[in-house]
N, C-alpha and C positions, 0 to 999 in steps of 0.2 A: 810519932808523926812521921818519921822516916819509913817505917814499916808500911804506913798507909800509902805514901808517895810511891814506894817500890812497888807495892801491889798494884796501885793504878797504872803505873808506866808498863810493868810486865803484863798486866791484863790487857791493855791495849795492844802491846805488840803480839800476845797470844791470839788476840782477836784477828790480826793481820796474818797469823801463821808463820811468824819469823823468829822464833825462838825466846819468847818471854820467859819460859821456865828456865832456860840456860842463864839469863840474867839473874833471875831469882836465885838460882843457886850460888852465882858469883856473890851476890849480895849477902846471903845467909852465911856463907863460909868466910869471906874475906872481911866483912863488914860488921855483921851480926854476931860472929864468932861461934857459929854452931859447927858441930863436928860434920864432916862430910856426909856420913852415913845418915845422920839425922835430917841433913838439908835435903838428900835425896828422897827420903821418906815424906817429907812435907811437899816437896816438888812433885811427886807422885799424885798426892792427893789434890794439889793445887790444879793439876792438869786436868783432872776429870771435869769439875764443873766449867772451866774456861773453854775446854774443847767442846763440851755439850752445848754452850751458849753460841760458839763460833760456827759450828758444823752446819746448822740450818740455813744460814746466809751463804757459806760456800756451796752447799748443795744447789740452793735456788739460783746462784749465779753461774753454775755449771763449771765449778772449780773442782769437781770430783771425778776422776777417771774411773768408771765403774769396771772396766776391764782389768784393772790392776788392784782393785779393791780387796778382793778376797784373798789373793796371794800375798799382797803386802800385809794384810792383817795376820794371816797364818804364819808367815815367816817371822813378822814382828813379835808375835807371841812367844814363839820359840826363842828369838834372840833375847826377848825380855827376860824369860824364865832363866835362861842360861846365864845371862849377865847378872841378873839379881842374886843367883847362887853363887856365882864367882865372886861378886862385890862383898858379899857378907862375910867372905873368908879372907878377903885382903886387908892389909894394914891401910889405915886412912892416908899415910904419906904416899903410898902407891897410888890410891885412887886420886889424890890431889895431883899427882904428876900425869897420870892418864888424862885427867880432865884438862890439865893445863895444855897438854900436848894436842889434845882434840881441838880446843879454842884456838890455838895457834895454826893448826891446819885449816880449820874453817876460816879464820881470819885471811891468812895468806891466800887461800883459794878464791874467796871473794875479791880480794884486792887485784889479783892478777888473772881473774876470769875475762875471757873475752865475751863482749855483749852479744847476747842473741836476740834474734828478731821473734817477737810473738807471731803466731800464725796470722797470715794474712797482711803482714806489713813489709815493707821494703826495708833490707838491712842497710844500716848506715854507709854512706859512700855510694850507694847504688841507687840513686835517685832517678836514673833514666831506665826504664824497662824497654822492652822492644816495642810495646805498644805506644810508648811515649816518644819514640824516635821520629822526628820529621821526616815525611817522604823525600827522596832524591829527585 
């Protein structure tokens, strides 16, 4: 039952595009007791159908930046091939440490990140633009 619930939650997060696979890795290694290398392989297979289902909605809503798509895919493929080659030769304890440091970095980056304004919105604290200023 836990695996079903984790799959559901990580699927929802993957649909949002916010790292459901990362949480799935944490579950598989920390709670289900799978070795890191096996969890990574499962996570790669998990990602394919979840991304395929979420992608049409993101495209329809204009959340795909076509100008960066090809360069991102090409460099991502190169990085993935290199990282997969390196990961298969590393000790699982080293992978655990790298993954843990990565999660800490991402977590602290999100905690201390300055909020940004989406295009076309007013930044927080800047509620009066020049056009909103009353004439003198």
